[in-house]
C-alpha positions in Angstrom: -16.6 -5.1 8.6 -15.2 -7.3 5.5 -17.1 -7.2 2.2 -18.4 -10.7 2.5 -19.2 -12.8 5.7 -15.6 -15.0 5.9 -14.1 -13.2 3.4 -11.2 -10.6 3.5 -12.1 -8.2 0.4 -13.9 -4.8 0.2 -14.8 -2.6 -3.0 -14.3 1.6 -2.5 -15.6 3.9 -5.0 -14.5 7.6 -4.5 -15.1 10.7 -6.8 -14.3 14.2 -6.2 -14.2 16.8 -8.6 -10.5 16.0 -9.1 -10.5 12.0 -9.4 -12.8 9.1 -9.9 -11.5 6.0 -8.4 -12.4 2.3 -8.0 -10.8 -0.1 -6.1 -11.6 -3.9 -5.3 -9.3 -5.6 -3.1 -9.0 -9.5 -2.2 -6.6 -9.7 1.1 -6.4 -13.8 0.7 -5.7 -13.4 -3.2 -2.5 -14.7 -5.1 -1.2 -11.2 -6.1 -3.2 -10.7 -9.2 -3.6 -7.2 -10.4 -6.0 -5.3 -13.0 -4.9 -1.5 -12.8 -5.2 1.5 -15.0 -4.4 5.0 -13.2 -3.3 6.6 -16.8 0.5 7.3 -15.1 2.9 4.4 -16.4 5.1 4.2 -13.8 2.7 4.2 -10.9 0.6 1.7 -12.7 4.2 -0.5 -12.7 4.5 0.2 -8.8 0.9 -0.8 -8.2 1.5 -3.8 -9.8 4.6 -4.8 -7.7 2.1 -3.7 -5.0 -0.1 -6.3 -5.2 2.3 -8.8 -7.0 4.5 -8.9 -3.7 1.6 -8.9 -1.2 -0.5 -11.6 -2.6 -3.2 -9.1 -2.3 -5.5 -9.3 -5.3 -6.1 -5.7 -6.8 -8.4 -4.1 -9.4 -7.7 -0.3 -9.7 -9.4 1.9 -12.2 -8.6 5.3 -11.9 -9.4 8.7 -13.9 -7.8 11.9 -12.7 -6.8 15.3 -13.7 -3.8 14.5 -15.3 -4.1 17.2 -17.3 -2.8 19.2 -14.5 -0.4 16.9 -13.2 -0.3 13.4 -11.5 -0.5 14.5 -7.8 -4.4 14.0 -7.4 -4.2 10.7 -9.0 -1.7 9.4 -7.1 -2.5 10.5 -3.9 -6.3 9.9 -4.0 -5.2 5.8 -5.2 -3.5 5.8 -2.1 -6.5 7.0 0.0 -9.0 4.4 -1.8 -6.3 1.1 -1.5 -6.0 2.4 2.2 -9.7 2.6 2.6 -10.3 -1.0 1.4 -7.7 -2.8 2.9 -9.1 -1.2 6.1 -12.5 -2.3 5.5 -11.4 -5.9 4.4 -9.5 -6.3 7.5 -12.9 -5.6 9.9 -11.7 -6.1 13.4 -8.1 -7.4 12.2 -9.1 -10.6 14.0 -5.7 -13.1 13.9 -3.5 -10.9 11.6 0.3 -11.3 12.7 0.4 -7.6 13.0 4.0 -6.8 12.8 6.6 -7.1 10.1 9.7 -5.8 8.8 12.1 -6.5 5.8 15.3 -5.7 4.0 14.8 -5.7 0.3 17.6 -5.8 -2.1 17.6 -4.9 -5.7 20.8 -4.4 -7.8 22.6 -1.7 -5.7 19.7 -0.3 -3.8 18.4 -1.6 -0.3 15.6 -0.3 1.7 13.8 -1.6 5.1 9.8 -1.3 5.4 8.4 -2.2 8.7 4.8 -2.1 9.2 2.7 -2.8 12.4 -1.3 -3.0 11.1 -2.4 -1.2 14.8 -5.1 0.7 13.5 -3.2 3.9 14.6 -2.2 5.9 11.2 1.6 7.1 10.9 4.4 7.3 8.2 8.3 7.7 8.6 9.4 7.9 5.2 13.2 8.6 4.6 14.5 8.2 1.3 16.1 10.6 -1.1 15.9 10.3 -5.0 18.9 11.1 -7.3 16.3 13.2 -9.7 13.2 14.4 -9.4 11.7 12.5 -12.5 11.3 8.9 -13.2 10.1 9.2 -16.9 7.4 12.1 -16.3 6.5 10.4 -12.5 7.7 13.1 -10.3 9.6 11.2 -7.4 8.0 13.2 -4.5 4.7 11.6 -5.1 6.1 8.2 -4.0 5.7 9.6 -0.5 2.6 11.2 -1.2 1.2 7.9 -2.1 2.2 6.2 1.1 1.3 8.9 3.4 -2.4 8.4 2.2 -2.0 5.0 2.5 -0.8 4.9 5.6 -3.4 7.3 6.6 -6.6 5.3 5.4 -5.4 2.2 5.9 -4.6 2.9 9.7 -1.2 1.6 9.8 2.0 2.7 11.2 4.4 2.5 8.1 8.1 3.0 8.3 10.0 3.3 5.2 13.7 3.9 4.8 16.4 3.6 2.0 19.4 2.9 2.6 21.4 3.2 0.2 20.9 3.2 -3.9 22.1 5.1 -6.7 19.1 4.8 -9.6 16.1 6.4 -8.7 13.7 3.7 -10.5 15.2 1.0 -8.1 15.0 3.2 -5.2 11.0 3.7 -5.6 10.8 0.2 -6.9 12.3 -1.2 -3.8 9.9 1.0 -1.6 6.9 -0.6 -2.8 8.3 -4.2 -2.7 9.2 -4.0 0.6 5.8 -2.5 1.6 4.1 -5.0 -0.2 6.0 -8.0 1.5 5.5 -6.7 5.4 2.0 -5.8 4.4 1.3 -9.2 3.0 3.1 -10.8 6.0 1.4 -8.5 9.0 -2.3 -8.9 7.4 -1.7 -13.1 7.1 -4.0 -14.8 9.5 -1.9 -16.8 12.3 -3.4 -19.9 13.2 -2.8 -19.9 16.5 -4.6 -16.5 17.1 -7.1 -16.9 14.5 -10.2 -15.4 16.6 -8.2 -13.3 18.7 -7.8 -9.7 17.8 -3.7 -9.2 18.2 -3.6 -6.7 21.6 -4.0 -6.8 24.9 -6.6 -4.0 24.7 -8.8 -6.1 22.8 -9.0 -4.1 19.8 -7.4 -2.5 17.1 -8.7 1.0 16.2 
């Protein structure tokens, strides 16, 4: 169920020996975010995810960055996914599906989503370098894998072309933000219905 009756928001806290993360989401927000993970580029990407999905997000993460960024990025994906899944409740009234081609300068990335309750990720993007600043580009996939599994969404991300690693990563986050926002929006024609012939999404 959602965090409050009639509202689509949720707060999740998760603490392990590697990370401590608190996330609050409001699915019917305006894209405002307060994000602090200790990883500058990742904060920038999460800000894009919030802004372009119109989901308000508060994210505070403390992780073992003295080892590397992996645990913090992956666990943040887990917690954001869990928060969105909880806020969606039974997923009544949502549009469920969305897809988009998103351009940024020389780069074009496609994202498609089914907010189905069935987690699956297809990720196809090659980065021309291993790091963006100090951020490992392989962590882009790790984030979306953790997010899709815990949000219960089928998510396909394909970078069609691009030369700049920053642009490739940013278009992945922006494209996912847009399709996520569109898919969880309420369709007034079926506001009280679960968008499935099964009568449930799980």
